[in-house]
N, C-alpha and C positions, 0 to 999 in steps of 0.2 A: 525435708523439714520435719522436726519433731512435732508429734501430734499436739502436745500441750501448747507449743509456741504458735502453731497454726490456729488453734482454738482461740488464743488470746488475740491474734490479729483479726480473726473473724468478729470477735466481740468489739474490737476497736472500730472496724469497718461499720458494724451495725450502729454503734453509737454515733459515728459521724453521719451515717445515713439518716438517723433520726433527727439530726440537727444541721441540715444543709444550709449554707449561707452563700449568697451571691458575691460578686466581685467587690473587694474592699470592705466587705462586711463579715469576713471569715473570723470573727472574734472567738467564738467557742472552739472552732476548728483549730485555730492557732494555739489556744490555750491547751488543748488536748495534746497537740504535737509537742509543745514545749515540755509538758509533763512526761511524755514518753521519752523524749531525748534526755531529760534529766535522769530518768530512771535508768536508761542505758549507760549514761555516764560519758557523754561526748566531750571532746577536748575544748571545743569552742562552740558557742551558740549565739547566733545573731537573730534578733527578733524584731519584727515590724520595721521601723525606719532604718534600723541597722542592716537590714537585708535588701534594701531597695534604694534606687537612685530617685531622690525626691522629685526632681523637675521633669521626670519622664512619665508620671502617672497620668492616665486619662480615664474618663468615665467615672470619676469619683462622685458618689452621691452627696447631697447637701448635708449639712451638719445635723439637721433634725432626723433625717433617715439613719445616718450613722449612729446617732445616739439611741435611736429606737432599737436597732439591731444589737448594739452593745448591751442595752438593758436586757434584751432577750437572752443574750449569752450569759450574763450575770445570773439571771433567774435559772438558767439551765445548769449552772454550777461552774462556769468559767472562773478562773482565779483572778482575784482583783489586781494582784501585782502585774499579771500579764496584760489585763485590760488597760491598765494605766499606760503601759508601753505602746499600746495600739491606738492611742488617741488620734483622731483624724483619719481613721481608716487605713492606717499603715499595718497591713497584715502580712503573714508569711514568715518563714523561718529558713535560715541556712544553718545546717548542723555539720560540724567538721570533726573527723577522726584522723589522728596522726599516728601512723604506724611505720615509723622509720624512714630511711632514705628511699626515694622512689618517685614516680610520677604522681601528679595530681589528677584524680579521676572524679568526675562529678556525675550525679544522677539527678535528673529533674523529674519531679512529680507535681501535678497540679492538684489543687485542693478545693476549688470553689464549686458551688452548685448552680442550678438554673432557676430563674424565676418562673416556675410553672408548678401547678398542682400535681400531686402524685395520685395514682389510682387508689380508690378505696374498695376495690373488688376483693372478695375473700379468696379469689384465685391468685391474687398478687402476694408473693411470698412475704414481703415486708409487712403486709397486713396480717397474714396468718401467724407470723412469728413475732409480731409486736414491735417492729422497728420502723414503721411507716413514718414519714416526715411529720414533724410537729411545728414546722416554721412557715408553711405555705410555699416554700421553695422545694426543690427536689434534686437529689443526686441522680440525674437522668442520663449521665454519661460515664459513670464509673470512677469519678474522682475520689470518692470515699475509698474505693479499693486501691487506687493509686497511692493515697496517703498511707494506707496500711502496708502496702508493698514497700514504700520508702522506709518506714519504721522497721520492717522486717529485715531489709538489707542492712540498715545501720546496725541492728542488733546482731546479725549474723557475722558481720565483719568485726564488731566490737568484741564478740565472744569467741573469736576464732582460736584462741589459745588462752592459757592461764595468764600469759604475759599481756595479751590483748585486753583481757578483762580488767587488768590493773592499769590500763592506759599507758603501757610502756611505749616510749618513743625510740628505744634503742633497737637498731636493726639486728644486733647480736642476740636479742631476747626473742625474736620472732622466728617461728618455724619456717623452713624453706617453702612449705606449701601454702603459707598464709599470705594475705595481702600485704605488700610492702609499698608504702607511699602515703599519700593523703587522700582521704575520701571526703567529698562534700555532697551532701544530699540537700537539694534545693526544693523546698516545699513552696511552690509558686502560687500566689493568688491570681484571680482575675483572668483565667484563660478564656472563659466563655464569652467575655467581652473583648477578647484579644487585647487586653489592657495591662496585663501583669508581666508579660514576657520581657518587654523592653526595659521596664524599671529594674528587673532582676538582672538582665543581661548587662546593663550599664552600671550596676552597683559597685563594681570592683571585685566582686567575689569570683568572677570568671577570668580575671586577668592572668592568673597563674594556672588555669586548668589546661591540661594537656589532652584529655579525652573526656567527652561528654556522651552519656546515654540519656535519652528520654524514653518514657514508656507510656503506653496506652493499652487498656484492655478492650477486647471486643473488635470493633470496627468491622463487624460482619464476619469475623473469623471465629470458629467454634472452639470450645475447650479442647485442648490437646494440639492445637495448631499454634505455632509461634512464627512470626515473621521477623527475621533478623534486621531488616532495613526497610523502613517505609520511605517512599519517595512520592512525587506527584502532589506536593503541597501547593495549593493555590495561594498566591499572594492575595491579601485582602485589605481593603480600606473600608471602615465603617464611618458613616457621616451622619450628621443631623443638619438639615436645611430648614431654616425658619423664615417664612414669608411674612412680610408686613405690607398691608394695603391701607385702605381708608374705609371706615364703616359708614353706612348710610341706611336710611329706612328702605327696606326692600320693596315696599309697596308704593310709598309716596315719592321717593327721590332715588330710584335705583341708579340713575345716571351719575349721581354724585359720589358713588362708591367705587373703590378699586378692590376687586374681589380676590382676597388671598387664597381662598379655597379653589377658585378657578385657576389661579396661577399654579397651585400645587397639583391640581388634576392634570393640567397641561404638561407639567414636568414629569409626572408619573408616566403618562402615555408615551412621552418622547424618550424617557430613560430606557424603556424597553426597545426603542427603535435604534439604539446605538449599534452601528455595524460591528459584527464579529470580525476577528482578525485571522488572516491566513497563517500566522505563525503559531497559533495554538488556541486553546479554549479561553474564553472570557465569560464572565457572568455579571449580571446586574440584578438587584432586587430592591424594591421599595417595600420593606418589611412592615413598617408602621407608618400610618398617615393619620392626620386629624386636623381639626380646625373648626372655627365658627363658634358662636355663642347662642344663637336662637334662630328660628326659622324665618323671622321677619327682619333680620339684620344682615346687611351685606358683610360677610366675614372680613375682618381686618387682620386676622392672624391665622396661620396654618403651618403645618410642619410635615416633613418627611424624615424618617430615620431609615436609612438604607445602606447598601453595601455594593461595592464592585470587587470583582476578583479576576485574577488572570493566572495562567499556568506559570508564568514568570513574573518577576517584579515589574519588568518592562511592559508586559501585556496588561497588568493591573493598572499601571500608570497611564497607559493608552486609554483605558476605559474610564479612569478617574478624570482625566482631562476633559473628555467629551461629556461626562456626567456633569461636571461643573459648568460647562458651556450650556448644556440643556437647562440647568437650574437658573442660571443668570438670564437666559433669553426668555424662558417661560415667565419669570417674574416681570421682565420688562414688557412683554407682550400685553400684560394686564395691568400695567401701571403700578406694579408693586416692586419692592426690593426684597433681597434674600441674603441672609447671613448663613454661611456654611462653616461648620466646625467638625473637627475630627473626634470621633468617639473611641476608636481603636483601630488597630491594624497590625499586619504581620507580613514579612517578606516570604518568598519561596525559599526552599532549601533542599539539599540532597544529602542522603546518608553516605558517608565515606566508606569505600570498599574495604579499607584496612580494618575497620571495626565490624562491618557487616560479616566479613569472613570469619572473624574470631567468634562472634555471637553464633553464627551458623554452625561452626564446629562444635560449640558447646551444646546447642539444642539438638544437633544430630546424634549426640551421644547420650541423650537423656531418655530413659524409658517413659517418663510422663509426657513427653512430647511425641505425639503420634504423627504429626505432619510438620516437620521442620521445613520452613519456606525461606528462601533467601531474600526475595524482595517482593514488594507489592506497592501499588499506588494508592494514596489516601483519597484523592479526588475532592478533598475539602481543604480547610485551612486550620492552622494551629500556630500559636505564638511561641511555641518551643523553637520555632525557626529563628527567632531573634537570638536565642542562646546558642543554637547550633552555628549560626553564621558568625557570631562573636568569637567562638572558639576556633572556628575554621580560619577566620581572617587573621587571627593571632598565631597561626601556624599549627594548630592542633587538629584533632579529628573528632567527628560527631556522628552519631547514628540514632535513629528513632526506631524503637523496638515495639512490636505489637504482640501482646499476650492474648491469645484467643480466649473468649469466654462465651458460653451459651447465654443468650439474653432473650427472654420471651417477647419483649417489645423492642422496637428499634431505638437507637440513640435519640435522646431528647423527647421520647414519648412518655406518657403517663405510666406505662407498664414496664419500663426498662428496669432490669435488675441484672446482677452478675452471678455467675456460678462461682461460689466462694472457693472452690478448689483451685481456681485460677490464681488466687492470691499466693498460695504456696508455690505454684509453678513459677509465678513471676519472681518471687523472692529467690528461689533456687537458681533460676537461669541468670538473673542479674548479678547475684552474688558471685557465681562461678565465672561469669563473663568479666566482671570487674577485676577479680583476681587474675584471670588470664591476660587481660589487657595490661595490667601492671607488670606482669611477668614478661610478656612479649615486647611491650613498648613498640608497637608498629610504627 
């Protein structure tokens, strides 16, 4: 990659790092991506509601919170015309380049941040270099780098030749070595809440996709190591359980109350008692709990926000069914009721060998890749699996690529950061892989 282009992508990444936004609140982020896509000169640009299936969104904040984040984006310099299109928290972008006859290849990158504070230590590079988060959220998983990589790949394909820079759609005008076909880059919101993958997968934009690559930086792989195909995605279901009981005076009439916190506590204890399964790993976690109003009132309300996971979708469903039974019975034991809702979720998925082989061939021949690795297990969850399975179920192929990056803190920690050299590595390997996939058509 040219040094000037890399420097520009680093500046984009740092700008996004300074303005991280959680699921469905990626207003500034979407505006910046739109501006970059317009600068590149894509053939089609779908923004916000035009990039998503409306009835598939989950974990959408209330109107007041959405408006607060939209105001912040406006103050940070987001374009008003873009903000108007994102009303209601419809964030994200699908950018399309058409380069003659050929297959449709898609690249998925996620763009949201996490609701956590970033380190303010002078040893933390974003602090030293002046791009620490200003929003109270944080890019603690590298999605700022992912967005920059997506823009870099778009630009590399768009500028592949003088014909490409003029948006020529004629195969006769495209060099033999250039990408031939249609490229879609999917800038997906809401991954951290596993809430954005399904709306984008069901949007219609994947219906004609023959090949899909998704990308992530890090995942405990250092700079210079690239994994051609990540597997081992745990299927996941995020839930919120709201317990309702009966309040009473805790000192005077404790017998007249039905204690919602007691029901919640019973549920937490028994969620962790769900038997594991001999077919593979399962997980359960009560990540957020709360309830009650005062020390002298029998609590009438309490909640759990938690998750269940499984190595396969079937194992996740096994755990989910038992979790729901635990919640119902814990509520009933204490005379309470419980309402359970879905916050987000994602299935399991496997990277197709046809694409893994091509990406591995590419990275094995690149000097900047010191450790080309064919496959590895994630051991976590990712809603790119919705997009992967959509393409696979329609007869196409999909793979999830990991671009290693040195990160001083672990993913989702206050000191997470990326080695910005990995942005150039990611752009180069994905651009070359996309061209090779279109050429080979496995």
